[in-house]
N, CA, C and O atoms as a GROMACS GRO file, in nm:
protein
  564
    1MET      N    1  32.741  31.141  17.304
    1MET     CA    2  32.816  31.029  17.328
    1MET      C    3  32.958  31.048  17.316
    1MET      O    4  33.001  31.121  17.226
    2GLN      N    5  33.040  30.987  17.402
    2GLN     CA    6  33.190  31.027  17.401
    2GLN      C    7  33.263  30.929  17.300
    2GLN      O    8  33.212  30.823  17.263
    3ALA      N    9  33.378  30.970  17.260
    3ALA     CA   10  33.454  30.896  17.164
    3ALA      C   11  33.491  30.750  17.214
    3ALA      O   12  33.507  30.658  17.134
    4ALA      N   13  33.504  30.735  17.344
    4ALA     CA   14  33.551  30.606  17.405
    4ALA      C   15  33.426  30.518  17.384
    4ALA      O   16  33.437  30.406  17.335
    5GLU      N   17  33.307  30.570  17.421
    5GLU     CA   18  33.179  30.480  17.403
    5GLU      C   19  33.154  30.464  17.266
    5GLU      O   20  33.093  30.358  17.246
    6ILE      N   21  33.177  30.527  17.162
    6ILE     CA   22  33.141  30.507  17.035
    6ILE      C   23  33.251  30.391  16.981
    6ILE      O   24  33.220  30.299  16.907
    7PHE      N   25  33.369  30.412  17.027
    7PHE     CA   26  33.479  30.318  16.998
    7PHE      C   27  33.432  30.181  17.040
    7PHE      O   28  33.434  30.088  16.959
    8SER      N   29  33.388  30.166  17.168
    8SER     CA   30  33.362  30.048  17.223
    8SER      C   31  33.232  29.976  17.154
    8SER      O   32  33.228  29.856  17.128
    9ILE      N   33  33.140  30.056  17.132
    9ILE     CA   34  33.009  30.010  17.066
    9ILE      C   35  33.048  29.961  16.916
    9ILE      O   36  33.004  29.855  16.871
   10CYS      N   37  33.122  30.036  16.852
   10CYS     CA   38  33.154  29.994  16.718
   10CYS      C   39  33.243  29.869  16.720
   10CYS      O   40  33.227  29.791  16.626
   11ASN      N   41  33.333  29.839  16.812
   11ASN     CA   42  33.407  29.730  16.822
   11ASN      C   43  33.323  29.615  16.828
   11ASN      O   44  33.356  29.520  16.757
   12LYS      N   45  33.211  29.604  16.905
   12LYS     CA   46  33.120  29.507  16.929
   12LYS      C   47  33.021  29.489  16.803
   12LYS      O   48  32.996  29.378  16.754
   13VAL      N   49  32.973  29.600  16.760
   13VAL     CA   50  32.869  29.589  16.639
   13VAL      C   51  32.939  29.530  16.528
   13VAL      O   52  32.874  29.451  16.460
   14ILE      N   53  33.067  29.555  16.493
   14ILE     CA   54  33.123  29.521  16.364
   14ILE      C   55  33.135  29.362  16.367
   14ILE      O   56  33.129  29.301  16.260
   15LEU      N   57  33.151  29.297  16.481
   15LEU     CA   58  33.163  29.154  16.498
   15LEU      C   59  33.049  29.084  16.431
   15LEU      O   60  33.068  28.976  16.374
   16LEU      N   61  32.926  29.143  16.436
   16LEU     CA   62  32.818  29.076  16.354
   16LEU      C   63  32.860  29.052  16.208
   16LEU      O   64  32.840  28.941  16.158
   17GLY      N   65  32.917  29.153  16.137
   17GLY     CA   66  32.952  29.138  16.005
   17GLY      C   67  33.050  29.016  15.994
   17GLY      O   68  33.036  28.929  15.909
   18TRP      N   69  33.145  29.018  16.081
   18TRP     CA   70  33.249  28.910  16.066
   18TRP      C   71  33.191  28.776  16.084
   18TRP      O   72  33.221  28.681  16.012
   19VAL      N   73  33.104  28.770  16.183
   19VAL     CA   74  33.038  28.636  16.226
   19VAL      C   75  32.959  28.591  16.089
   19VAL      O   76  32.963  28.476  16.046
   20LEU      N   77  32.892  28.690  16.032
   20LEU     CA   78  32.807  28.644  15.918
   20LEU      C   79  32.901  28.593  15.794
   20LEU      O   80  32.873  28.498  15.721
   21LEU      N   81  33.005  28.666  15.786
   21LEU     CA   82  33.096  28.622  15.678
   21LEU      C   83  33.151  28.488  15.708
   21LEU      O   84  33.155  28.404  15.618
   22ILE      N   85  33.192  28.464  15.823
   22ILE     CA   86  33.264  28.332  15.865
   22ILE      C   87  33.162  28.218  15.859
   22ILE      O   88  33.187  28.116  15.795
   23PHE      N   89  33.037  28.235  15.932
   23PHE     CA   90  32.961  28.130  15.958
   23PHE      C   91  32.833  28.114  15.866
   23PHE      O   92  32.772  28.008  15.851
   24LEU      N   93  32.802  28.236  15.805
   24LEU     CA   94  32.685  28.220  15.714
   24LEU      C   95  32.710  28.298  15.580
   24LEU      O   96  32.626  28.377  15.538
   25PRO      N   97  32.821  28.276  15.518
   25PRO     CA   98  32.860  28.340  15.391
   25PRO      C   99  32.764  28.318  15.294
   25PRO      O  100  32.754  28.404  15.206
   26ASN      N  101  32.684  28.213  15.291
   26ASN     CA  102  32.584  28.182  15.185
   26ASN      C  103  32.458  28.216  15.201
   26ASN      O  104  32.374  28.199  15.113
   27TRP      N  105  32.432  28.271  15.322
   27TRP     CA  106  32.282  28.318  15.358
   27TRP      C  107  32.256  28.429  15.280
   27TRP      O  108  32.341  28.518  15.274
   28LYS      N  109  32.135  28.440  15.209
   28LYS     CA  110  32.094  28.540  15.123
   28LYS      C  111  32.096  28.687  15.164
   28LYS      O  112  32.093  28.779  15.082
   29TYR      N  113  32.101  28.704  15.308
   29TYR     CA  114  32.101  28.835  15.349
   29TYR      C  115  32.232  28.882  15.411
   29TYR      O  116  32.244  28.994  15.459
   30THR      N  117  32.330  28.794  15.409
   30THR     CA  118  32.468  28.829  15.462
   30THR      C  119  32.515  28.946  15.399
   30THR      O  120  32.534  29.045  15.469
   31GLN      N  121  32.538  28.950  15.279
   31GLN     CA  122  32.601  29.060  15.193
   31GLN      C  123  32.517  29.196  15.217
   31GLN      O  124  32.570  29.305  15.235
   32THR      N  125  32.383  29.173  15.215
   32THR     CA  126  32.295  29.301  15.225
   32THR      C  127  32.300  29.364  15.365
   32THR      O  128  32.300  29.486  15.379
   33ILE      N  129  32.307  29.275  15.473
   33ILE     CA  130  32.321  29.322  15.609
   33ILE      C  131  32.462  29.400  15.620
   33ILE      O  132  32.469  29.508  15.678
   34ILE      N  133  32.567  29.342  15.565
   34ILE     CA  134  32.700  29.408  15.580
   34ILE      C  135  32.719  29.541  15.487
   34ILE      O  136  32.770  29.644  15.532
   35LEU      N  137  32.675  29.529  15.357
   35LEU     CA  138  32.701  29.637  15.277
   35LEU      C  139  32.613  29.747  15.285
   35LEU      O  140  32.658  29.862  15.274
   36ASN      N  141  32.494  29.726  15.304
   36ASN     CA  142  32.379  29.828  15.310
   36ASN      C  143  32.335  29.848  15.457
   36ASN      O  144  32.262  29.944  15.483
   37GLY      N  145  32.375  29.764  15.554
   37GLY     CA  146  32.342  29.795  15.705
   37GLY      C  147  32.464  29.842  15.767
   37GLY      O  148  32.479  29.962  15.787
   38LEU      N  149  32.551  29.758  15.798
   38LEU     CA  150  32.672  29.784  15.882
   38LEU      C  151  32.755  29.880  15.817
   38LEU      O  152  32.779  29.982  15.881
   39ILE      N  153  32.802  29.869  15.706
   39ILE     CA  154  32.896  29.957  15.643
   39ILE      C  155  32.833  30.094  15.625
   39ILE      O  156  32.902  30.191  15.655
   40VAL      N  157  32.707  30.113  15.578
   40VAL     CA  158  32.650  30.240  15.570
   40VAL      C  159  32.616  30.308  15.699
   40VAL      O  160  32.614  30.431  15.708
   41THR      N  161  32.585  30.220  15.812
   41THR     CA  162  32.577  30.292  15.938
   41THR      C  163  32.707  30.344  15.986
   41THR      O  164  32.716  30.451  16.046
   42PHE      N  165  32.816  30.260  15.957
   42PHE     CA  166  32.950  30.310  15.999
   42PHE      C  167  32.996  30.439  15.924
   42PHE      O  168  33.062  30.529  15.975
   43ALA      N  169  32.951  30.435  15.795
   43ALA     CA  170  32.981  30.548  15.711
   43ALA      C  171  32.918  30.674  15.764
   43ALA      O  172  32.980  30.780  15.778
   44ALA      N  173  32.796  30.656  15.792
   44ALA     CA  174  32.719  30.762  15.848
   44ALA      C  175  32.771  30.824  15.968
   44ALA      O  176  32.779  30.946  15.979
   45LEU      N  177  32.810  30.735  16.063
   45LEU     CA  178  32.870  30.764  16.203
   45LEU      C  179  33.002  30.837  16.164
   45LEU      O  180  33.021  30.951  16.205
   46TYR      N  181  33.087  30.779  16.091
   46TYR     CA  182  33.206  30.832  16.067
   46TYR      C  183  33.194  30.975  15.990
   46TYR      O  184  33.279  31.062  16.011
   47SER      N  185  33.098  30.994  15.911
   47SER     CA  186  33.071  31.138  15.857
   47SER      C  187  33.036  31.223  15.943
   47SER      O  188  33.080  31.338  15.939
   48PHE      N  189  32.937  31.177  16.050
   48PHE     CA  190  32.910  31.278  16.150
   48PHE      C  191  33.011  31.319  16.235
   48PHE      O  192  33.010  31.435  16.275
   49ILE      N  193  33.107  31.235  16.272
   49ILE     CA  194  33.218  31.265  16.356
   49ILE      C  195  33.314  31.376  16.282
   49ILE      O  196  33.359  31.480  16.332
   50ILE      N  197  33.330  31.332  16.166
   50ILE     CA  198  33.433  31.432  16.080
   50ILE      C  199  33.356  31.565  16.054
   50ILE      O  200  33.414  31.670  16.080
   51LEU      N  201  33.237  31.567  16.008
   51LEU     CA  202  33.158  31.690  15.969
   51LEU      C  203  33.136  31.775  16.090
   51LEU      O  204  33.135  31.897  16.075
   52LYS      N  205  33.120  31.722  16.205
   52LYS     CA  206  33.089  31.808  16.316
   52LYS      C  207  33.208  31.913  16.365
   52LYS      O  208  33.193  32.009  16.441
   53ASP      N  209  33.313  31.875  16.310
   53ASP     CA  210  33.436  31.950  16.344
   53ASP      C  211  33.509  31.983  16.224
   53ASP      O  212  33.630  32.003  16.227
   54ILE      N  213  33.431  31.992  16.106
   54ILE     CA  214  33.503  32.020  15.977
   54ILE      C  215  33.557  32.155  15.980
   54ILE      O  216  33.650  32.182  15.905
   55GLY      N  217  33.507  32.245  16.062
   55GLY     CA  218  33.552  32.379  16.051
   55GLY      C  219  33.692  32.390  16.103
   55GLY      O  220  33.759  32.488  16.071
   56ASN      N  221  33.747  32.288  16.191
   56ASN     CA  222  33.874  32.294  16.241
   56ASN      C  223  33.973  32.211  16.156
   56ASN      O  224  34.090  32.194  16.189
   57PHE      N  225  33.918  32.160  16.047
   57PHE     CA  226  33.999  32.076  15.961
   57PHE      C  227  34.098  32.141  15.885
   57PHE      O  228  34.061  32.237  15.816
   58ASN      N  229  34.230  32.106  15.884
   58ASN     CA  230  34.350  32.165  15.804
   58ASN      C  231  34.392  32.051  15.717
   58ASN      O  232  34.436  31.946  15.763
   59PRO      N  233  34.378  32.076  15.587
   59PRO     CA  234  34.428  31.958  15.491
   59PRO      C  235  34.577  31.942  15.514
   59PRO      O  236  34.625  31.833  15.481
   60ASP      N  237  34.654  32.029  15.563
   60ASP     CA  238  34.799  32.013  15.590
   60ASP      C  239  34.813  31.907  15.691
   60ASP      O  240  34.921  31.849  15.698
   61SER      N  241  34.712  31.873  15.775
   61SER     CA  242  34.728  31.779  15.871
   61SER      C  243  34.778  31.640  15.840
   61SER      O  244  34.818  31.562  15.927
   62PHE      N  245  34.773  31.612  15.713
   62PHE     CA  246  34.809  31.482  15.642
   62PHE      C  247  34.949  31.502  15.582
   62PHE      O  248  34.996  31.402  15.527
   63SER      N  249  35.019  31.606  15.583
   63SER     CA  250  35.138  31.623  15.501
   63SER      C  251  35.259  31.563  15.560
   63SER      O  252  35.359  31.557  15.489
   64SER      N  253  35.263  31.521  15.670
   64SER     CA  254  35.387  31.466  15.742
   64SER      C  255  35.340  31.371  15.839
   64SER      O  256  35.224  31.380  15.878
   65LEU      N  257  35.424  31.274  15.886
   65LEU     CA  258  35.395  31.188  15.998
   65LEU      C  259  35.371  31.256  16.128
   65LEU      O  260  35.284  31.220  16.206
   66ALA      N  261  35.458  31.362  16.148
   66ALA     CA  262  35.432  31.431  16.274
   66ALA      C  263  35.302  31.501  16.286
   66ALA      O  264  35.242  31.511  16.393
   67LYS      N  265  35.259  31.549  16.174
   67LYS     CA  266  35.128  31.615  16.169
   67LYS      C  267  35.010  31.520  16.189
   67LYS      O  268  34.916  31.552  16.262
   68VAL      N  269  35.015  31.408  16.127
   68VAL     CA  270  34.920  31.299  16.145
   68VAL      C  271  34.921  31.258  16.286
   68VAL      O  272  34.814  31.244  16.344
   69LYS      N  273  35.025  31.238  16.342
   69LYS     CA  274  35.038  31.197  16.498
   69LYS      C  275  34.963  31.312  16.584
   69LYS      O  276  34.882  31.290  16.674
   70ALA      N  277  35.004  31.429  16.543
   70ALA     CA  278  34.927  31.535  16.634
   70ALA      C  279  34.776  31.534  16.602
   70ALA      O  280  34.700  31.550  16.698
   71LEU      N  281  34.727  31.517  16.485
   71LEU     CA  282  34.588  31.506  16.455
   71LEU      C  283  34.531  31.398  16.543
   71LEU      O  284  34.420  31.415  16.595
   72PHE      N  285  34.595  31.295  16.561
   72PHE     CA  286  34.527  31.180  16.632
   72PHE      C  287  34.553  31.194  16.781
   72PHE      O  288  34.546  31.092  16.850
   73GLN      N  289  34.582  31.311  16.835
   73GLN     CA  290  34.592  31.337  16.966
   73GLN      C  291  34.440  31.354  17.016
   73GLN      O  292  34.408  31.339  17.134
   74ASN      N  293  34.357  31.384  16.921
   74ASN     CA  294  34.208  31.403  16.953
   74ASN      C  295  34.130  31.290  16.955
   74ASN      O  296  34.131  31.217  16.857
   75ASP      N  297  34.052  31.259  17.066
   75ASP     CA  298  33.993  31.135  17.079
   75ASP      C  299  33.890  31.105  16.967
   75ASP      O  300  33.872  30.989  16.930
   76ASP      N  301  33.820  31.214  16.909
   76ASP     CA  302  33.726  31.206  16.817
   76ASP      C  303  33.786  31.166  16.687
   76ASP      O  304  33.731  31.089  16.609
   77ALA      N  305  33.907  31.223  16.668
   77ALA     CA  306  33.982  31.176  16.534
   77ALA      C  307  34.030  31.042  16.544
   77ALA      O  308  34.025  30.974  16.441
   78VAL      N  309  34.075  30.994  16.644
   78VAL     CA  310  34.115  30.844  16.673
   78VAL      C  311  33.983  30.759  16.650
   78VAL      O  312  33.992  30.662  16.575
   79ALA      N  313  33.871  30.786  16.704
   79ALA     CA  314  33.742  30.704  16.700
   79ALA      C  315  33.700  30.713  16.548
   79ALA      O  316  33.651  30.611  16.499
   80ALA      N  317  33.713  30.824  16.472
   80ALA     CA  318  33.671  30.841  16.330
   80ALA      C  319  33.770  30.747  16.250
   80ALA      O  320  33.723  30.673  16.164
   81GLY      N  321  33.901  30.747  16.276
   81GLY     CA  322  34.000  30.679  16.216
   81GLY      C  323  33.968  30.528  16.238
   81GLY      O  324  33.965  30.450  16.143
   82TRP      N  325  33.944  30.492  16.361
   82TRP     CA  326  33.906  30.336  16.392
   82TRP      C  327  33.785  30.302  16.317
   82TRP      O  328  33.785  30.194  16.258
   83ILE      N  329  33.674  30.384  16.310
   83ILE     CA  330  33.559  30.338  16.235
   83ILE      C  331  33.600  30.332  16.090
   83ILE      O  332  33.559  30.236  16.024
   84HIS      N  333  33.668  30.412  16.041
   84HIS     CA  334  33.719  30.404  15.901
   84HIS      C  335  33.782  30.273  15.873
   84HIS      O  336  33.755  30.212  15.770
   85TYR      N  337  33.870  30.225  15.968
   85TYR     CA  338  33.941  30.094  15.948
   85TYR      C  339  33.832  29.982  15.957
   85TYR      O  340  33.832  29.891  15.873
   86LEU      N  341  33.744  29.987  16.054
   86LEU     CA  342  33.639  29.892  16.074
   86LEU      C  343  33.562  29.864  15.959
   86LEU      O  344  33.541  29.748  15.923
   87ALA      N  345  33.512  29.974  15.892
   87ALA     CA  346  33.416  29.963  15.789
   87ALA      C  347  33.483  29.917  15.656
   87ALA      O  348  33.429  29.839  15.577
   88PHE      N  349  33.619  29.980  15.637
   88PHE     CA  350  33.678  29.928  15.513
   88PHE      C  351  33.732  29.782  15.521
   88PHE      O  352  33.728  29.710  15.421
   89ASP      N  353  33.777  29.745  15.626
   89ASP     CA  354  33.821  29.605  15.646
   89ASP      C  355  33.700  29.505  15.628
   89ASP      O  356  33.715  29.399  15.568
   90LEU      N  357  33.581  29.545  15.682
   90LEU     CA  358  33.463  29.465  15.664
   90LEU      C  359  33.414  29.466  15.512
   90LEU      O  360  33.363  29.365  15.464
   91PHE      N  361  33.430  29.576  15.444
   91PHE     CA  362  33.408  29.590  15.302
   91PHE      C  363  33.494  29.497  15.223
   91PHE      O  364  33.446  29.425  15.136
   92VAL      N  365  33.628  29.497  15.255
   92VAL     CA  366  33.712  29.412  15.194
   92VAL      C  367  33.689  29.249  15.228
   92VAL      O  368  33.707  29.159  15.147
   93GLY      N  369  33.648  29.232  15.353
   93GLY     CA  370  33.605  29.101  15.390
   93GLY      C  371  33.490  29.053  15.296
   93GLY      O  372  33.498  28.944  15.238
   94ALA      N  373  33.391  29.132  15.282
   94ALA     CA  374  33.268  29.090  15.210
   94ALA      C  375  33.300  29.070  15.057
   94ALA      O  376  33.244  28.985  14.989
   95TYR      N  377  33.402  29.160  15.008
   95TYR     CA  378  33.452  29.131  14.864
   95TYR      C  379  33.514  29.007  14.856
   95TYR      O  380  33.492  28.931  14.761
   96ILE      N  381  33.603  28.977  14.961
   96ILE     CA  382  33.672  28.835  14.955
   96ILE      C  383  33.575  28.726  14.944
   96ILE      O  384  33.592  28.637  14.861
   97VAL      N  385  33.467  28.730  15.029
   97VAL     CA  386  33.372  28.620  15.009
   97VAL      C  387  33.308  28.609  14.883
   97VAL      O  388  33.297  28.503  14.823
   98ARG      N  389  33.258  28.738  14.836
   98ARG     CA  390  33.180  28.740  14.706
   98ARG      C  391  33.268  28.698  14.592
   98ARG      O  392  33.217  28.623  14.508
   99LYS      N  393  33.401  28.739  14.576
   99LYS     CA  394  33.479  28.700  14.469
   99LYS      C  395  33.534  28.556  14.485
   99LYS      O  396  33.565  28.493  14.384
  100SER      N  397  33.546  28.510  14.595
  100SER     CA  398  33.585  28.379  14.629
  100SER      C  399  33.480  28.284  14.563
  100SER      O  400  33.515  28.196  14.484
  101LYS      N  401  33.352  28.304  14.599
  101LYS     CA  402  33.235  28.220  14.551
  101LYS      C  403  33.237  28.236  14.408
  101LYS      O  404  33.226  28.134  14.341
  102GLU      N  405  33.250  28.352  14.346
  102GLU     CA  406  33.256  28.380  14.206
  102GLU      C  407  33.347  28.287  14.135
  102GLU      O  408  33.302  28.215  14.045
  103ILE      N  409  33.479  28.283  14.173
  103ILE     CA  410  33.572  28.203  14.109
  103ILE      C  411  33.605  28.068  14.186
  103ILE      O  412  33.705  28.001  14.161
  104GLN      N  413  33.518  28.036  14.276
  104GLN     CA  414  33.516  27.914  14.333
  104GLN      C  415  33.636  27.868  14.416
  104GLN      O  416  33.682  27.754  14.407
  105ILE      N  417  33.683  27.959  14.494
  105ILE     CA  418  33.796  27.926  14.582
  105ILE      C  419  33.707  27.867  14.705
  105ILE      O  420  33.601  27.918  14.742
  106SER      N  421  33.767  27.754  14.761
  106SER     CA  422  33.688  27.687  14.855
  106SER      C  423  33.664  27.771  14.980
  106SER      O  424  33.730  27.872  15.002
  107ARG      N  425  33.571  27.728  15.057
  107ARG     CA  426  33.523  27.817  15.172
  107ARG      C  427  33.641  27.812  15.294
  107ARG      O  428  33.667  27.905  15.370
  108VAL      N  429  33.696  27.698  15.290
  108VAL     CA  430  33.819  27.685  15.402
  108VAL      C  431  33.912  27.785  15.360
  108VAL      O  432  33.948  27.866  15.446
  109LEU      N  433  33.959  27.794  15.240
  109LEU     CA  434  34.063  27.901  15.196
  109LEU      C  435  34.023  28.034  15.219
  109LEU      O  436  34.094  28.112  15.282
  110TYR      N  437  33.892  28.073  15.163
  110TYR     CA  438  33.867  28.217  15.187
  110TYR      C  439  33.828  28.257  15.331
  110TYR      O  440  33.831  28.373  15.371
  111THR      N  441  33.791  28.150  15.405
  111THR     CA  442  33.765  28.179  15.551
  111THR      C  443  33.903  28.199  15.622
  111THR      O  444  33.903  28.257  15.730
  112ILE      N  445  34.016  28.156  15.571
  112ILE     CA  446  34.139  28.172  15.638
  112ILE      C  447  34.183  28.316  15.628
  112ILE      O  448  34.256  28.369  15.712
  113CYS      N  449  34.133  28.382  15.511
  113CYS     CA  450  34.166  28.520  15.487
  113CYS      C  451  34.104  28.619  15.582
  113CYS      O  452  34.158  28.724  15.614
  114LEU      N  453  33.980  28.577  15.627
  114LEU     CA  454  33.894  28.673  15.697
  114LEU      C  455  33.949  28.718  15.834
  114LEU      O  456  33.953  28.839  15.858
  115PRO      N  457  33.992  28.629  15.926
  115PRO     CA  458  34.054  28.681  16.039
  115PRO      C  459  34.179  28.772  16.020
  115PRO      O  460  34.203  28.860  16.103
  116PHE      N  461  34.254  28.754  15.920
  116PHE     CA  462  34.369  28.837  15.882
  116PHE      C  463  34.318  28.964  15.841
  116PHE      O  464  34.374  29.066  15.880
  117THR      N  465  34.209  28.972  15.760
  117THR     CA  466  34.157  29.106  15.709
  117THR      C  467  34.095  29.179  15.816
  117THR      O  468  34.107  29.301  15.818
  118PHE      N  469  34.025  29.115  15.913
  118PHE     CA  470  33.964  29.173  16.029
  118PHE      C  471  34.082  29.231  16.126
  118PHE      O  472  34.066  29.342  16.176
  119MET      N  473  34.178  29.168  16.148
  119MET     CA  474  34.282  29.216  16.239
  119MET      C  475  34.396  29.295  16.164
  119MET      O  476  34.441  29.396  16.219
  120PHE      N  477  34.440  29.260  16.051
  120PHE     CA  478  34.545  29.323  15.986
  120PHE      C  479  34.510  29.369  15.841
  120PHE      O  480  34.600  29.379  15.757
  121GLY      N  481  34.395  29.393  15.817
  121GLY     CA  482  34.348  29.455  15.682
  121GLY      C  483  34.419  29.400  15.566
  121GLY      O  484  34.389  29.291  15.517
  122PRO      N  485  34.519  29.480  15.519
  122PRO     CA  486  34.578  29.443  15.387
  122PRO      C  487  34.661  29.313  15.381
  122PRO      O  488  34.694  29.264  15.273
  123MET      N  489  34.692  29.262  15.494
  123MET     CA  490  34.748  29.141  15.507
  123MET      C  491  34.653  29.023  15.460
  123MET      O  492  34.690  28.933  15.385
  124GLY      N  493  34.522  29.035  15.513
  124GLY     CA  494  34.426  28.929  15.471
  124GLY      C  495  34.387  28.946  15.329
  124GLY      O  496  34.348  28.848  15.265
  125TYR      N  497  34.395  29.067  15.276
  125TYR     CA  498  34.366  29.098  15.119
  125TYR      C  499  34.487  29.027  15.045
  125TYR      O  500  34.466  28.955  14.947
  126LEU      N  501  34.600  29.047  15.088
  126LEU     CA  502  34.721  28.986  15.026
  126LEU      C  503  34.707  28.833  15.027
  126LEU      O  504  34.728  28.778  14.919
  127ILE      N  505  34.676  28.755  15.132
  127ILE     CA  506  34.645  28.626  15.140
  127ILE      C  507  34.549  28.584  15.035
  127ILE      O  508  34.569  28.486  14.963
  128PHE      N  509  34.442  28.663  15.028
  128PHE     CA  510  34.324  28.623  14.926
  128PHE      C  511  34.383  28.635  14.785
  128PHE      O  512  34.360  28.550  14.698
  129VAL      N  513  34.457  28.741  14.766
  129VAL     CA  514  34.514  28.758  14.619
  129VAL      C  515  34.615  28.641  14.587
  129VAL      O  516  34.627  28.598  14.472
  130ILE      N  517  34.680  28.596  14.684
  130ILE     CA  518  34.766  28.479  14.666
  130ILE      C  519  34.681  28.356  14.614
  130ILE      O  520  34.704  28.291  14.512
  131PHE      N  521  34.573  28.337  14.712
  131PHE     CA  522  34.486  28.215  14.681
  131PHE      C  523  34.413  28.230  14.539
  131PHE      O  524  34.397  28.137  14.461
  132LYS      N  525  34.372  28.356  14.519
  132LYS     CA  526  34.296  28.388  14.388
  132LYS      C  527  34.402  28.363  14.266
  132LYS      O  528  34.366  28.305  14.164
  133THR      N  529  34.531  28.409  14.286
  133THR     CA  530  34.626  28.400  14.174
  133THR      C  531  34.656  28.241  14.151
  133THR      O  532  34.658  28.193  14.038
  134ILE      N  533  34.677  28.171  14.258
  134ILE     CA  534  34.692  28.032  14.251
  134ILE      C  535  34.576  27.944  14.178
  134ILE      O  536  34.601  27.850  14.103
  135LYS      N  537  34.447  27.988  14.211
  135LYS     CA  538  34.321  27.942  14.164
  135LYS      C  539  34.304  27.974  14.009
  135LYS      O  540  34.279  27.889  13.923
  136THR      N  541  34.318  28.082  13.992
  136THR     CA  542  34.299  28.136  13.839
  136THR      C  543  34.406  28.084  13.749
  136THR      O  544  34.385  28.046  13.633
  137LYS      N  545  34.536  28.083  13.816
  137LYS     CA  546  34.648  28.028  13.733
  137LYS      C  547  34.626  27.880  13.692
  137LYS      O  548  34.651  27.837  13.580
  138SER      N  549  34.576  27.805  13.797
  138SER     CA  550  34.563  27.658  13.775
  138SER      C  551  34.434  27.647  13.673
  138SER      O  552  34.430  27.550  13.597
  139LEU      N  553  34.350  27.726  13.672
  139LEU     CA  554  34.232  27.722  13.584
  139LEU      C  555  34.271  27.736  13.441
  139LEU      O  556  34.213  27.676  13.351
  140ASN      N  557  34.384  27.830  13.422
  140ASN     CA  558  34.427  27.854  13.288
  140ASN      C  559  34.535  27.768  13.245
  140ASN      O  560  34.581  27.789  13.132
  141ASP      N  561  34.585  27.671  13.318
  141ASP     CA  562  34.693  27.577  13.278
  141ASP      C  563  34.629  27.456  13.212
  141ASP      O  564  34.699  27.365  13.170
   0.00000   0.00000   0.00000
């Protein structure tokens, strides 16, 4: 399978996790499907893409912006990097839901964080941290 096909399939499959987090966050299987299903599958796929070319890996490839840009001239490297983002952003989204329920942040507020986490990763987490800080500060006042 070509990198472009892997990219396309992963972009579609990952949506299942986000749909579960947004529309079925309280379903007993949501976290399991995401953490033990989707993310593990993406981790295995990522590992396969990386390991099949590990003989060509040069640790120095990450030592400068120019070298990272050169590394990402390879379609497999770009697909692997994208899978990395998709998996970790979904992991963070699942964490946001779990932690929000634990400290009783309203579903409306934590759901606001999820599209930002999906599209802009760290920005969604930052919004969550702001909500969490406000919530925990108000509990301690």
